[in-house]
N, C-alpha and C positions, 0 to 999 in steps of 0.2 A: 392322492387320487387325482389323475389328470384325464380329462375328456378332450381329445384332440379333434377339432372340427377341420376337415380338410377339403380344400377346393382345388380343382385343376382347371385353370382358365385357358381360354383360347389363345391369349396373348399376355405378355408380361405387363402390359400397361392396363390390363383389365383388373377389376376388383370384383369379388363375389359378394353381392349384398346378402345372400342367404345366411352365410355363416356369421356375418357381423350382426345380423338381426337376431339370430338364435342366441348368440352370446349376450347381446343387450337385453333380450327378453328374459334371460336367466336371472337378472337382477344383480345388484351390487354384492350381495352376500355370497352368491354362487359363482360369480364371474372369476374369482381367483382359481377355480378348479377347471376353467375352460381355457384352452389354448387354440389359437388359429394357425393354420399352415396353408399357404397358397403356392401352388406350382403352376406350370403350364404344360400343355400337350406337346410342346416342343422339347421338353426335357426327357431324358432317357428313363426307362423303367427303373434302372439301377440307381439313378440319381434320386428319384422320388422315394424309393424304398429306403435309401440311406438317410434322407432327410427325415422320414418318419421314424426310423429306428433310433436316430440320435435323440429324438424327443421322448422316447420310452413311454408312450401313453398306456394307461390301463384300459381305456376305451377309445375307439376312433369312429368318427362318423364321416361319410363321404357324401358330398353334394353332387348328384348325378344328372347330367344333361346329355343331349345328343352329341355334343362335341367332345365329351370326355369319357363316355361310357365304355368305349372299346378299351381304352387304357385302364380304366378302373377295373374292368373284368380281369385284366392281366394282373393288376395289383392284388385283387382278391385271391388269386391263385397262389401268389408268392408270399404275401404278407404273413400268413400263419407259420411259414417256415422260419422266419426271423423273429417274430413276436407271437409265439404260440399261446401266450396267456392273455393277449389283448382281444377284447370283445369288439365286434365290428357291427356298426349300424349304417344303414343306407337311407337316403331320402332324395326326393326330386322326381321330376316328371318321367324320367327314364326307368324308374324302378317301382312306381306305385300302381301301374296299370295291371300288373300280374304279380303281386307280391308272393303268393304261395308258390307259383312256378319258379320264381327266382330263388326262393329259399330252398327249394328242392335241388336246383342247379348248383347253388352255392351254400351247402350246409354249414360252412364255416362262418356264415353271417348270422349274428344273433337275432336281428330283426330289422324291420323297415318302418320308418316314420312316414305316415300317409297324410297327405294334404298339408294344411298350415301347421308348421312345426314349432312355433315359439313356445306355446304352453306345453305341448307334448314333450319337447326336449327338456324343458325345465323339470317336469315330473319324472322323466327317466333319470336325469342327473341327480335329483333328490333321492331316488331309489338307490343309486350307486353309493351315495354318501351315507345313507342309512346302513347299507351293508358294510361299508368300510368302518363305520363307527362301531357297529356290532362286533365285527371281527377284530377290532383294535388294530387295523392295518393302515399304513400310510401310502407309500408309493409302490412297494414291492409285493408281488403276488408269488405264491408258491409255484415252483416250476411244474409243468405238466410232463408226463412221461413222453408224450409225442403229440404231433399235430392231430393224429387220429383220435387220441384220448381227449384232446381239447374239444374237437368237433362233437364227440359223443357227449361230453360234459355239457356243451351248450344245448344240445337236443334233449338231454336228460335232466340232470340236476347240477346245481352249483351251490355249494355250502348246504347241501341237504334239501334245497328248494328247486323245484322245476321252473322253467321259463314262465309258465302260466302263473305260478305262485309269486314269482318275482315281478313280472310286468303285466300280468293279465288284467289288473285293475285299472291300467292306464289307457284311456281312450286314444284312438288314432294310431294304433300300431298294427303291424302284421307280424305274427310270430309263426314258428313252424307248426303250431297247433291251429293256426287260422287267425282271422282278424279279431281284434278287441272291439269294444263299442265304438261307434263313429264319434269323432270329435266335432263339437259345435263350432260354427264359424267364430273366429276371434274378433272382438271389437278392436279395430285397428287404432282407435283413439287411446287405448290403454297401453299400447306398445311404445317404449322409449325410442328416440331417434337412434338408428342403428350405428351411425358413425360417431356418436358422442364420445369424446375423450379417447378416440382410437388413433392409431398411428397410420391409418390407411392413407395412401397418397391422395385419395379423393377429398380429404379434409384440409389439405394444406392450402391455407389462404382462401378458402372458398366459403361462401355463405350457404345457408341451408338449402335455398332453391338451387344454387349452382351445384351443390353436392348431389342433389337428387337427379338433376339433369345429366350430370357426368357419370354417376355411379349406378343409377337405377333406383327402382322402388324397393321398399323392404320386402323381405321374403314372404311376409304375410299378405302382400298385396293381392287383390282379387285378379290382377292381370298377370300373375307370376306362374301361370300354367298349373296351379293347384298343387305345387310341391316344392321341395327344397332342391 
């Protein structure tokens, strides 16, 4: 089971603190199931889709901001054609202001993580791992008949359970059925440092203060526009 957290940055020298913070917040036990992928808005749609396809994720999450939202919208249209069984999640300031409207526009999206995402993401990941354990599956999912079938499956049932049954108990989400309970603000002192033991260029030869000044604040920071 692989959950791919995907960032599309404005420049190749940039790093996306949000996806690093989400992976760090998942904890050491769950981090092996999380992979990061970073692209830039200067790459072609085909190149980004190829990079995602090669990773073959079961689930993918996009970090959505003003500089990458136009490109992500194009990816959302094309991705189900090449990965019809991959479930899609969104987060970030460009998608949390009107979650129900965006899910109507993009029915191929499973849901949206609203606000601070570290705890929400961990609980969503834990739900996928429970489902994988119950089904006795590892990486490969059964093939859907078509993209339309997969979209209907996301809106209806998966393994006999609706989206509400699968994720409705997790606060801080927007599903096709509406919002779940609001998520309380996270105590930032409980979050691990987001670039710890990572291969991000931000960590190369830099101390903690220099890393923060270079790469930005964690995704849960109160100054991060309230989203991933």
